N, C-alpha and C positions, 0 to 999 in steps of 0.2 A: 323670301320674306317680303311682304308688302309694306308700302310706305306708312299705311295706317298702323301696322304692327309696331313700327319704330316711334311714330309720332305720339301715341297714347301714352306709353310709358315715359317718354321724354317730358311730356306736359305734367305728369305726376311726380317726377322726380324732384328731389329736394336739392336746392343750391346751397352750397356753403359759402357764405360771404363774411369775411372778417371773423371767422370762428362761430358764426350764428347760423343755424339752419333756418332757411326761409323757403316757403313753397313757391314754386314757379308760378307765374301768373297764368291763369286759365282764361282764354278768351272765348266766351260764348255769345252767339247771336241767335235770337229767335228761340231760345230755350226757356220754357215756362218755369216760373218759380214754384217750388213745391209747396203744398198746403202745410199750414202748421199741424204738427202732429200732437194729438192728445196725449199719446205715450210720452213724448218729449216733455210736454208741460208737466205731466205728473213727475217724471224723473228729475226735473229741475227743482220742483218743490220738495221732493224727498231728500235731495241733497242738502237742502237748507235747514232741515230740522235741527234744533238747538243752536243755530247761529243767531247772534244778537242783532238788534235793530241797527246798530252802527258797525257791525263787523259781519259781513263786508259792507253793509249799507245798501239800502234798496231805494234809490232815488233820494228823496228827502226824509228819510225815515228816522233820523236822530232827533230826539227831543220832542216828538209829536205822536199823535195817534198814527200808526203806520200800517194798518192792515191793507188799505188800498194801494199804498206804494209797494208793498211786497206783492200783492196779487198782479199789479201792473208789470212789475219787474219779471215775475215768473212768466207771465204771458210772453213778454218780449224775448226773454231768454229761451223760451220754448219754440220760438219761430213766429209768433204772431206779429205781423208787420202793421196791421190796421189797429193802432192803439190811440189815434187821435181822439180827444175827448175825455180820455181817462186821466184823472188826477188824484190828489191826496184824499179826496173825499170818497167814502164807500158809495155814496149815492151816484157818483159818476158811472159805476158799473151798470146800474139799472138804466140810467139815461142813455148810455152807449148801446145797451141791448134794445131799447125802444127805437133808437135811431137807426140801428143796423138790422132791425127785425130779427134779433137773436135773443130777445127777452122771452122767458118762459115762467109763468106764474107757477108757484109750488104744486097746486092741485092740478093733477092730470099730466104732469111731465115727469118722465123718468130721467133723473139727472145722469150725466155721463161724466167720466173722468175728464179733467181739463176744463170743465165748466167753472165759472165763478159762481159761488152760492152767496146770496145776500140775505142779511138778517135785520129784523126790527126787534130789539131787545125790549125797548121801553114802551112801544105801542102808543106813542104820543101822536096826536093828529099832525098832519103837515104843518110846519110853522109853529108847533106846540113848544119848542124849545128855544134855545139861543145859539146862534152861530152854528156849529157842527151838529148840535142837537135839534136844529130846526128841520131836518130831513127825516123822512121816514126810514131810510136805510141807515142802520147803525154799525154794521160790520160786514166784511166781505172776506172770503177765504176761497181756497181752490179745492174743488172736489177731486179726490184721488181714488175712491172706490165706492161702490154701491152694492149692498148685499142684504137681502132678507129685511127690507124696510128700513135700513140704516144707511146714512151717508157719512163717509169718513172724509175729513178735510184736513188741509194743512194750511196754516195761516200765521200771520204776524200779529202781535198785540192782541192775543186772544186767550181765553181760558182763565185759570186761577191767577191771583195776584203774582205768584211766583213765576208764571210763564209769560207775563205781559212784555218781558224784555227780550224774549227769544222767539223764534219760529217754533210752533208747537202743532201737535195733532189733536183732533177732536172727532167725536162721533155723535151724530144726532139721529133721531127718528126722522124719516122723511115726512111724517104727518105733523111734525112740530109747528105750531102756529107762529114761532119765532122766525121760521124761514119764510121769506117773502117770495122768493123765486130763484131762478138761475139764469146766467148769461152765458151763451156759447161765444167763443172767440170767433170773429169774422174769418171765414175761410178754413176753419178747423176741419180735419178729415172726419168722415162720419162715423168711424169706429168708436 
């Protein structure tokens, strides 16, 4: 038996300390971090359907419009580490995409699972509202599937009045003029 054959299982072994199982530390040097997986992002979003804004809570999602907090949380849980600039406003996703060159206007872009989809429901000009409503982007959700000219999403604070308090699913025509565009997470796998 080679030393390597003994060392690898030892590193992966669990240590039991005080009755609690803990993973042994793994020291890696020079190992590249894996790209965020679109499949992981979708899986995270799917596990949250029907969960409420405050249970488990998505950053600052209690008592406010929380679609952006949910989308940002899903990306982070799905392995996206480059989330600087994303905040509680749906507009931050378009700004993020423009800054990182991952912004895709609706026309001509085939959305992919794991992308954020951004909407303009009221079609007001920039600055046409007050506060939150002064931005052109009104809502953001996570793309989970695309098929036959339809895009399926999972998002927080979306849909009918009864679904505003929980994570829900929705489907839209990819040609809907309410869709402004899509934002791919920085470093996401190409699948």
